[in-house]
C-alpha positions in Angstrom: 3.1 -31.7 -44.0 6.7 -31.6 -42.1 6.5 -28.1 -42.5 2.7 -27.4 -40.7 4.0 -29.2 -38.0 7.3 -27.0 -37.7 5.5 -24.1 -37.7 3.2 -25.3 -34.8 6.1 -25.8 -32.7 7.7 -22.6 -33.7 4.4 -21.1 -32.4 4.1 -23.1 -29.4 7.7 -22.3 -28.3 7.3 -18.7 -28.7 4.0 -18.9 -26.5 5.5 -21.0 -24.0 8.6 -19.1 -23.6 6.2 -16.4 -22.1 5.6 -18.6 -18.8 9.1 -18.4 -17.6 9.4 -14.7 -17.3 5.8 -14.5 -15.7 6.9 -17.0 -13.0 9.8 -14.4 -12.5 7.1 -11.3 -12.3 5.1 -13.4 -9.7 8.2 -14.0 -7.7 9.2 -10.1 -7.7 5.3 -9.8 -6.8 5.7 -12.0 -3.7 8.8 -10.4 -2.7 7.3 -6.8 -2.8 4.1 -7.6 -1.1 6.1 -8.6 2.0 8.3 -5.2 1.7 5.1 -3.2 1.7 3.6 -4.8 4.4 6.6 -4.4 6.8 9.0 -1.7 5.3 6.9 0.8 2.5 9.2 3.3 1.0 9.2 4.9 -2.1 11.8 3.1 -3.9 9.1 0.1 -3.2 6.7 2.4 -5.1 9.1 2.6 -8.1 9.4 -1.1 -8.5 6.0 -1.4 -8.5 5.7 1.0 -11.5 8.6 -0.8 -13.3 6.8 -4.3 -13.0 3.2 -2.6 -14.1 5.1 -1.1 -17.2 6.6 -4.6 -18.0 3.6 -6.5 -17.7 1.8 -4.0 -20.0 4.8 -4.4 -22.5 3.8 -8.2 -22.2 0.1 -8.0 -22.5 0.9 -6.3 -25.7 3.1 -8.6 -27.3 0.7 -11.4 -26.1 -2.3 -9.8 -27.3 -1.5 -9.9 -31.1 -0.1 -13.6 -31.0 -3.4 -14.3 -29.7 -5.4 -12.5 -32.7 -3.1 -14.1 -35.0 -3.4 -17.8 -33.5 -7.5 -16.9 -33.4 -7.4 -15.8 -37.1 -5.8 -19.2 -38.2 -8.3 -21.4 -36.1 -10.8 -19.5 -38.5 -13.0 -22.0 -40.5 -12.2 -21.0 -44.1 -12.8 -23.3 -46.9 -9.6 -22.5 -48.8 -7.3 -23.0 -45.5 -4.2 -24.1 -46.3 -4.2 -25.4 -42.6 -5.1 -28.8 -42.0 -7.4 -30.2 -38.9 -4.6 -31.8 -37.3 -2.5 -28.8 -37.5 -5.4 -26.6 -36.0 -5.7 -29.1 -32.8 -2.4 -27.8 -32.5 -3.2 -24.3 -32.7 -6.1 -24.6 -30.4 -3.5 -25.8 -27.8 -1.4 -22.8 -28.4 -4.3 -20.4 -28.4 -5.1 -21.8 -25.0 -1.9 -21.1 -23.8 -2.0 -17.8 -25.1 -5.2 -17.1 -23.2 -3.7 -18.6 -19.9 -0.9 -15.9 -20.5 -3.2 -13.2 -20.8 -5.4 -14.3 -17.8 -1.4 -14.5 -15.5 -0.6 -11.1 -16.7 -3.9 -9.6 -16.1 -3.8 -11.3 -13.0 -0.5 -10.0 -11.9 -1.5 -6.4 -13.0 -4.4 -6.3 -10.7 -1.7 -7.7 -7.7 0.6 -4.9 -8.3 -2.5 -2.6 -8.5 -3.8 -4.1 -5.0 0.2 -3.8 -3.8 -0.1 -0.1 -4.8 -3.1 0.8 -2.5 -1.6 -1.4 0.4 1.6 0.7 0.1 -1.1 3.5 0.5 -2.6 2.3 3.2 0.3 1.3 5.1 1.7 4.7 4.6 -1.5 6.4 5.8 -1.6 3.7 8.9 2.1 4.9 10.0 0.8 8.5 9.6 -2.2 8.2 11.6 0.6 6.5 14.5 2.6 9.4 14.2 -0.7 12.1 14.3 -1.7 10.3 17.8 1.7 10.6 19.3 1.7 14.3 18.6 -1.8 14.4 19.6 -0.9 13.2 22.8 1.6 15.3 23.4 -0.5 18.0 22.4 -3.2 17.3 24.3 -0.8 17.3 27.8 1.0 20.6 27.1 -1.8 22.6 26.0 -3.6 22.6 29.7 -0.2 22.9 31.1 0.5 25.7 29.1 -2.5 27.4 29.8 -2.1 27.1 33.5 1.4 28.4 33.7 -0.1 31.4 31.1 -2.8 32.2 33.9 0.2 32.0 36.8 2.6 33.9 34.8 0.5 37.2 34.7 1.2 38.6 38.1 -1.5 40.5 39.0 -1.0 42.5 42.4 -3.4 40.8 45.0 -3.4 44.1 47.0 -5.1 46.2 44.3 -8.1 43.7 44.3 -9.4 40.6 45.7 -10.0 39.2 42.4 -6.1 39.3 41.1 -4.9 35.8 42.0 -5.2 36.0 45.7 -3.6 32.4 45.7 -0.1 33.9 44.7 0.5 35.0 48.5 -0.7 31.5 49.5 1.8 29.9 51.7 1.5 26.4 49.3 0.4 28.2 46.3 3.7 26.8 43.9 3.4 23.0 45.5 -0.9 22.9 44.8 -0.1 24.4 40.9 2.6 21.7 40.6 -0.2 19.2 41.7 -2.8 20.8 39.8 -0.8 20.5 36.6 0.0 17.0 37.7 -3.3 16.0 38.3 -4.3 17.0 35.0 -1.6 15.3 33.1 -2.6 12.4 35.0 -6.5 12.6 34.0 -5.3 13.3 29.9 -3.0 10.2 30.2 -5.6 8.3 32.0 -8.4 9.1 29.2 -6.0 7.8 26.7 -5.1 4.9 28.1 -8.9 3.9 28.6 -9.5 4.5 25.3 -6.6 2.0 24.5 -4.1 4.8 22.5 -1.3 2.8 24.3 -1.6 -0.4 22.7 0.0 -1.1 19.7 -2.9 -2.0 16.5 
């Protein structure tokens, strides 16, 4: 009987020894979540992959232990395990279930943090694209106006060949036109809320 309790104590010690590393996994996941939200980077993805791999190793280690304890608890007429020891084994089995639940929860958290990383990177890419779109939208019409007035058609051959080239206020007028187009585009962006941080 003494040896039965000793065996239970050893099994219980093995099962309970998983809780401390799992607490460390939880702390790592919390720290990684903060970093993923505020400073997403490729090293964080590597750390998440390492953490997921370690959790998978822990799962593979606990699963057979849970099955072994479950086999010991099955009713058997020839069983050498007393009912009192089976009570302790049920406690051990409950602990293995808790460990498995914690591991599965952490694996799901790691997977959701990977999705959060992808979402954060996508959001930052969208911000960059928005800025580039704003610059392109401003400079495309200006390039068009400059391109037209850079063609240098001679108005003496035809009244359709840019008569405003000989106009006394032609240069300031084109500059005002370009300033007006730029102002209109910027006002349009402001109305859509593109200058506000999301």
